[in-house]
C-alpha positions as CSV (number, residue, x, y, z in Angstrom):
1,X,-0.1,-6.3,-21.1
2,X,-1.0,-3.4,-23.2
3,X,-4.4,-3.2,-21.8
4,X,-3.0,-2.1,-18.3
5,X,-2.7,1.2,-19.7
6,X,-6.5,1.5,-19.5
7,X,-6.2,1.2,-15.7
8,X,-3.6,3.7,-15.0
9,X,-5.9,6.3,-13.9
10,X,-7.9,3.8,-11.6
11,X,-4.5,2.8,-10.1
12,X,-3.3,6.3,-9.7
13,X,-6.6,7.0,-8.1
14,X,-5.9,4.2,-5.5
15,X,-2.3,5.2,-4.7
16,X,-3.0,9.0,-4.3
17,X,-6.0,8.0,-2.2
18,X,-3.9,6.5,0.4
19,X,-1.8,9.5,0.7
20,X,-3.8,12.5,0.1
21,X,-7.4,13.8,0.2
22,X,-10.0,12.3,-1.8
23,X,-10.2,15.4,-4.0
24,X,-6.8,15.2,-5.2
25,X,-6.9,11.6,-5.7
26,X,-10.2,12.1,-7.9
27,X,-8.3,15.1,-9.8
28,X,-5.4,12.9,-10.3
29,X,-7.7,10.2,-11.9
30,X,-9.4,12.7,-14.1
31,X,-6.2,14.4,-15.4
32,X,-4.9,10.8,-16.2
33,X,-8.1,9.7,-17.7
34,X,-8.1,12.8,-20.1
35,X,-4.5,12.5,-21.0
36,X,-4.8,8.8,-21.9
37,X,-8.0,9.7,-23.9
38,X,-6.2,12.5,-25.6
39,X,-3.2,10.2,-26.5
40,X,-5.3,7.3,-27.7
41,X,-7.2,9.6,-30.0
42,X,-4.2,11.0,-31.4
43,X,-3.0,7.3,-31.9
44,X,-6.3,6.9,-34.2
45,X,-8.1,4.6,-31.4
46,X,-11.7,4.5,-31.9
47,X,-14.1,5.3,-29.2
48,X,-15.2,1.5,-29.2
49,X,-11.6,0.7,-28.0
50,X,-11.5,3.4,-25.3
51,X,-14.8,2.0,-23.2
52,X,-12.7,1.8,-19.9
53,X,-11.0,5.3,-20.7
54,X,-14.2,7.0,-21.3
55,X,-15.7,5.4,-18.1
56,X,-12.8,6.7,-16.2
57,X,-13.2,10.0,-17.6
58,X,-17.0,10.2,-16.5
59,X,-16.3,8.8,-13.0
60,X,-13.4,10.8,-12.2
61,X,-15.1,14.0,-13.4
62,X,-18.3,13.1,-11.6
63,X,-16.0,12.4,-8.3
64,X,-13.9,15.3,-8.7
65,X,-17.1,17.8,-8.9
66,X,-18.6,16.0,-5.6
67,X,-15.3,15.9,-4.0
68,X,-14.6,19.8,-4.4
69,X,-18.2,20.7,-3.9
70,X,-19.0,18.5,-0.8
71,X,-15.3,17.8,0.7
72,X,-17.1,16.3,3.9
73,X,-19.6,14.1,1.9
74,X,-20.0,10.6,3.4
75,X,-19.1,9.2,0.0
76,X,-15.5,10.1,0.9
77,X,-15.4,6.9,2.9
78,X,-16.7,4.7,0.1
79,X,-14.8,6.0,-3.1
80,X,-12.7,2.8,-3.3
81,X,-15.6,0.4,-3.4
82,X,-17.3,3.1,-5.6
83,X,-14.6,2.8,-8.1
84,X,-15.1,-1.0,-8.2
85,X,-18.9,-0.7,-8.4
86,X,-18.4,1.9,-11.4
87,X,-16.1,-0.4,-13.1
88,X,-18.4,-3.3,-12.6
89,X,-21.6,-1.4,-14.0
90,X,-19.0,-0.3,-17.0
91,X,-18.2,-4.2,-17.5
92,X,-21.6,-5.5,-17.1
93,X,-23.0,-2.8,-19.4
94,X,-20.4,-3.4,-22.3
95,X,-21.7,-6.7,-22.2
96,X,-25.3,-6.0,-22.2
97,X,-24.8,-3.7,-25.3
98,X,-22.7,-6.8,-26.9
99,X,-19.5,-4.6,-27.0
100,X,-17.5,-6.3,-24.1
101,X,-14.9,-3.8,-23.2
102,X,-12.1,-6.3,-23.3
103,X,-13.1,-6.6,-27.1
104,X,-11.8,-2.9,-28.1
105,X,-8.5,-3.4,-26.3
106,X,-7.9,-6.9,-27.9
107,X,-8.4,-5.3,-31.2
108,X,-5.6,-3.1,-30.5
109,X,-3.3,-6.0,-30.1
110,X,-4.8,-8.4,-32.8
111,X,-4.7,-8.4,-36.5
112,X,-7.9,-7.1,-38.1
113,X,-8.6,-10.3,-39.9
114,X,-9.3,-11.9,-36.5
115,X,-11.9,-9.5,-35.4
116,X,-14.7,-11.2,-36.6
117,X,-13.8,-14.7,-35.6
118,X,-16.4,-16.1,-33.3
119,X,-13.8,-17.5,-31.1
120,X,-12.1,-14.1,-30.7
121,X,-15.2,-12.6,-29.8
122,X,-16.1,-15.6,-27.4
123,X,-12.7,-15.3,-25.6
124,X,-13.3,-11.5,-25.0
125,X,-16.9,-12.0,-23.8
126,X,-15.5,-14.5,-21.3
127,X,-12.6,-12.4,-20.1
128,X,-14.9,-9.3,-19.6
129,X,-17.4,-11.5,-17.8
130,X,-14.5,-12.5,-15.2
131,X,-13.7,-8.8,-15.1
132,X,-17.2,-7.8,-14.3
133,X,-17.6,-10.7,-11.7
134,X,-14.5,-9.3,-10.1
135,X,-15.2,-5.8,-10.1
136,X,-18.9,-6.6,-8.7
137,X,-17.4,-9.1,-5.7
138,X,-14.8,-6.4,-5.0
139,X,-17.1,-3.5,-5.0
140,X,-19.7,-5.4,-3.0
141,X,-17.0,-6.7,-0.5
142,X,-15.6,-3.4,0.0
143,X,-18.8,-1.6,0.8
144,X,-19.5,-4.4,3.3
145,X,-16.0,-4.2,4.9
146,X,-16.3,-0.4,5.1
147,X,-19.6,-0.8,6.7
148,X,-18.7,-3.5,9.2
149,X,-15.0,-3.2,9.6
150,X,-14.1,0.2,8.6
151,X,-10.5,-0.1,10.1
152,X,-9.8,-3.2,8.3
153,X,-7.2,-1.5,6.0
154,X,-5.1,-4.6,5.3
155,X,-8.1,-6.5,4.3
156,X,-9.3,-3.7,2.0
157,X,-5.9,-3.8,0.4
158,X,-5.8,-7.4,0.0
159,X,-9.4,-7.3,-1.6
160,X,-8.1,-4.6,-4.0
161,X,-5.1,-6.5,-5.1
162,X,-6.7,-9.6,-5.6
163,X,-9.8,-8.0,-7.3
164,X,-7.4,-6.7,-9.8
165,X,-4.9,-9.5,-10.1
166,X,-7.2,-12.4,-10.4
167,X,-8.7,-11.1,-13.7
168,X,-5.3,-9.8,-15.0
169,X,-3.8,-13.4,-14.5
170,X,-7.1,-14.6,-16.2
171,X,-6.9,-12.4,-19.1
172,X,-3.3,-13.4,-19.7
173,X,-3.6,-17.2,-19.3
174,X,-7.1,-17.8,-20.8
175,X,-6.4,-16.7,-24.6
176,X,-3.2,-19.1,-24.4
177,X,-5.5,-21.9,-23.3
178,X,-7.9,-21.5,-26.0
179,X,-5.1,-21.2,-28.4
180,X,-3.5,-24.5,-27.4
181,X,-7.0,-26.1,-27.3
182,X,-7.4,-25.0,-31.0
183,X,-3.9,-26.2,-32.1
184,X,-4.3,-29.5,-30.2
185,X,-7.7,-30.0,-32.2
186,X,-6.5,-29.2,-35.5
């Protein structure tokens, strides 16, 4: 569950956004992303293990500048969906450059002798694909809901929760399934 720390700025943003103006939720995400990055670097983590944290810093820096510069921007309505779209781009981009974002996180919890194992790499590619698909579906569905049913708050909350809970559950279960299969085959 160590990987959930990477999503703290995103989760805090979502919580603060329900209570306060988007400027403050963006600033909250930015501050938390910066703190997480500083702590991770002090712990010796390399940039390749910090893809989500670096993405959060970039997103929340951009969002904070836009939110404080143009507080009445129409983007304000779409910030929740934009976070999912940004995370989808981050996940798909990490796959495209052959550095699935979950691989860096997994390396912080796995012995170095397994890092070059093709199964380890494949498991993380599959997990990142699930996250990427979930972020994509959640982002697109969020934009559609905001366009066609902007007051469907409960549906947006359920969408957000499922868009995060499904890949979390998969991330926990899938490596266990692969290990069990490998032990059965051995």
